[in-house]
C-alpha distance (Angstrom), angle and dihedral (degrees) to the residues before:
residue distance angle dihedral
M1 . . .
E2 3.83 . .
F3 3.84 91.9 .
L4 3.75 92.1 50.3
K5 3.82 90.1 51.5
K6 3.84 91.2 52.9
L7 3.84 90.9 45.1
S8 3.73 92.2 51.8
L9 3.82 90.9 52.0
S10 3.75 92.1 48.5
I11 3.76 92.1 51.2
G12 3.68 91.5 46.7
L13 3.80 90.4 54.2
F14 3.72 91.7 46.5
L15 3.77 92.9 51.5
W16 3.82 90.9 50.5
V17 3.84 91.7 50.9
A18 3.90 89.8 46.2
G19 3.78 92.4 50.2
V20 3.73 91.3 46.8
D21 3.79 91.3 51.6
A22 3.79 90.2 53.4
Q23 3.90 93.3 52.9
N24 3.72 100.3 39.1
Y25 3.76 123.7 -53.0
T26 3.72 94.7 174.4
K27 3.77 91.5 62.3
I28 3.79 92.9 55.8
E29 3.87 91.0 47.5
E30 3.80 88.7 53.2
A31 3.90 89.7 50.4
F32 3.80 88.6 54.8
N33 3.65 90.9 47.2
Q34 3.75 91.8 51.0
S35 3.85 91.5 47.0
Y36 3.77 91.6 53.1
T37 3.82 92.9 49.5
S38 3.87 92.0 48.4
E39 3.96 91.5 45.5
N40 3.77 89.8 52.2
A41 3.92 88.5 51.6
G42 3.78 88.8 50.2
E43 3.79 89.4 -113.6
Y44 3.78 97.3 134.2
D45 3.80 98.0 164.3
R46 3.82 91.1 56.2
A47 3.85 88.5 46.5
I48 3.83 89.3 53.4
D49 3.88 93.0 45.3
A50 3.81 90.1 53.6
M51 3.86 89.7 56.1
R52 3.84 93.2 42.0
K53 3.74 90.6 57.7
V54 3.76 91.5 63.3
Y55 3.78 96.3 31.8
D56 3.77 117.5 155.9
D57 3.84 118.5 171.3
K58 3.70 91.2 -149.2
S59 3.92 91.7 60.3
Y60 3.77 113.2 100.3
N61 3.93 89.5 -171.8
I62 3.80 95.0 54.2
N63 3.86 93.2 43.1
V64 3.83 92.0 49.5
R65 3.82 90.6 46.1
L66 3.90 91.9 50.8
G67 3.78 89.6 48.2
W68 3.68 88.1 59.0
L69 3.64 97.3 44.9
Y70 3.76 96.9 48.3
Y71 3.79 86.4 52.4
L72 3.72 92.2 54.2
S73 3.88 90.3 47.1
G74 3.80 91.0 54.6
R75 3.76 95.0 -110.4
F76 3.66 92.9 125.4
T77 3.89 97.8 167.6
D78 3.72 92.4 54.9
G79 3.75 88.7 46.3
V80 3.77 91.3 56.8
A81 3.80 90.2 48.4
Y82 3.71 95.6 55.3
Y83 3.81 95.2 46.0
Q84 3.77 87.4 48.6
K85 3.92 88.2 54.8
A86 3.75 90.1 50.4
I87 3.81 92.1 51.2
R88 3.81 89.8 50.0
L89 3.77 88.4 53.8
M90 3.83 93.4 44.7
P91 3.73 108.2 25.4
Q92 3.80 92.5 179.8
S93 3.87 94.0 54.4
V94 3.85 112.6 126.6
E95 3.80 92.2 178.2
A96 3.78 93.7 60.2
R97 3.79 92.9 51.0
L98 3.89 90.4 49.7
G99 3.82 86.1 49.2
L100 3.76 93.3 49.7
V101 3.76 89.8 55.3
Y102 3.80 91.6 66.7
P103 3.89 97.8 62.1
A104 3.85 91.9 33.4
S105 3.71 91.5 56.3
A106 3.77 92.3 45.1
L107 3.82 87.3 56.9
G108 3.89 91.9 48.8
N109 3.67 92.4 -116.5
W110 3.74 97.6 143.9
E111 3.78 95.9 163.7
Q112 3.79 89.2 61.4
V113 3.75 88.7 47.8
K114 3.71 93.7 50.8
N115 3.88 91.3 47.5
A116 3.73 91.0 50.3
Y117 3.83 91.0 56.7
L118 3.77 92.2 45.2
E119 3.76 90.0 52.0
I120 3.85 89.3 50.7
L121 3.80 90.6 54.2
K122 3.82 91.7 52.5
I123 3.88 86.8 58.6
D124 3.92 95.1 38.0
P125 3.72 113.8 12.0
A126 3.84 92.7 -173.9
H127 3.75 93.7 56.4
S128 3.80 101.0 137.0
L129 3.81 99.6 -161.3
A130 3.78 93.4 49.2
N131 3.81 90.6 46.3
Y132 3.97 91.2 49.3
R133 3.71 94.2 46.6
L134 3.61 95.8 48.4
G135 3.79 87.6 51.1
L136 3.79 89.4 54.7
I137 3.85 90.5 49.5
Y138 3.69 94.8 52.3
Y139 3.87 92.3 41.6
G140 3.74 89.2 54.2
R141 3.73 89.6 51.6
E142 3.83 88.8 50.9
Q143 3.94 90.8 -117.6
Y144 3.76 90.0 136.7
A145 3.70 99.0 166.8
T146 3.80 92.2 55.3
A147 3.78 90.1 43.4
L148 3.79 91.1 53.5
R149 3.75 92.3 60.8
Y150 3.84 93.2 58.3
F151 3.74 96.9 41.8
E152 3.72 89.6 49.1
K153 3.80 92.7 56.3
V154 3.81 91.1 49.4
A155 3.81 92.1 48.9
N156 3.79 91.7 50.0
Y157 3.88 91.7 49.6
Y158 3.86 91.5 45.1
P159 3.87 107.9 25.2
F160 3.77 93.2 173.6
D161 3.77 98.8 45.8
Y162 3.78 114.6 122.9
D163 3.95 97.4 -147.1
A164 3.75 94.0 44.4
N165 3.79 93.0 51.6
L166 3.78 95.6 42.4
M167 3.85 96.4 50.4
Y168 3.82 91.5 38.2
G169 3.91 84.7 53.3
W170 3.81 96.0 47.1
T171 3.86 91.1 47.1
C172 3.86 89.8 51.4
F173 3.79 89.3 48.0
K174 3.77 90.2 52.9
L175 3.75 90.1 51.3
G176 3.77 94.4 49.1
K177 3.84 96.1 -108.4
Y178 3.77 90.8 133.3
R179 3.85 95.7 162.8
E180 3.78 92.5 54.5
A181 3.78 91.4 43.3
K182 3.81 92.3 52.7
V183 3.79 91.9 52.5
L184 3.89 90.3 49.5
F185 3.77 93.6 47.6
H186 3.83 89.4 52.2
N187 3.80 88.1 51.5
A188 3.62 91.6 51.0
L189 3.80 90.2 51.2
M190 3.93 90.4 52.2
V191 3.79 87.0 57.8
K192 3.70 97.2 42.2
P193 3.85 110.0 17.9
G194 3.78 114.5 -147.4
D195 3.87 95.1 16.4
A196 3.80 108.3 170.8
S197 3.79 96.0 -145.7
A198 3.88 94.2 51.7
K199 3.78 91.6 45.3
E200 3.76 90.5 50.3
G201 3.82 90.4 51.1
L202 3.79 90.6 52.1
G203 3.73 93.6 47.2
L204 3.83 89.6 55.6
I205 3.69 91.0 52.3
K206 3.81 95.2 54.6
C-alpha cells in the first residue's frame, strides 16, 4: 500500500512536469531564474511576482519556492500556507516541512514547529536536525526526560558533535545523571576547548 502511495505521487509529479513541458517549460525556468536574481538583490516582492506569473497550484516546486519567498518578505502566514500546499502535493517531503518551520517559528507557533519535526521523524527517524531541535523544544519546556531521548539519538549519530554533547550533557545534569553529564561536558570541551557552557556544567557537578 505504501509503495502504491509513493508510486502515485511520483506519477503525479511526472504528469505535471510533462504537462508543463507541453505548455512552455522554458518560461517557468526563466521565472525561477528571475526570482533567484531578485532574491539575491533583496527584492523579495519582485521575486514573488516572477513566480506568481507562472503559478500553478499543482506545482510542488512553485509552491515551496513561494513559501520561502513569502517567509523572506516577512509575510509569514502566507509562507506557511504555501509550504502546506507543497506538503499536500508531496506528503513525503522533508524539505517542505523544514521550510515550514521558518515562518511558523517567526509567528511563534511552536506547536506547529514541533509537529513539523515529529512528522519529519515519521518519514526519516534518523533525521539529526529534527531530533536535535525537538530536543531543544522539550528542553525549553523543562520536559527533560523527553528531551533526553532526542539528544541521545543525535549524540549516537554524531558522537563528536559539540552541540549534541553539550545539550545531552545539560539534559543529563537536569535529570541528576551527573556521571553521564560529566563525560558529555568533557566531550564537548574536546570539540570546543574552553567552552564556557561546558565548563559551567562541570563546575556545577564538582
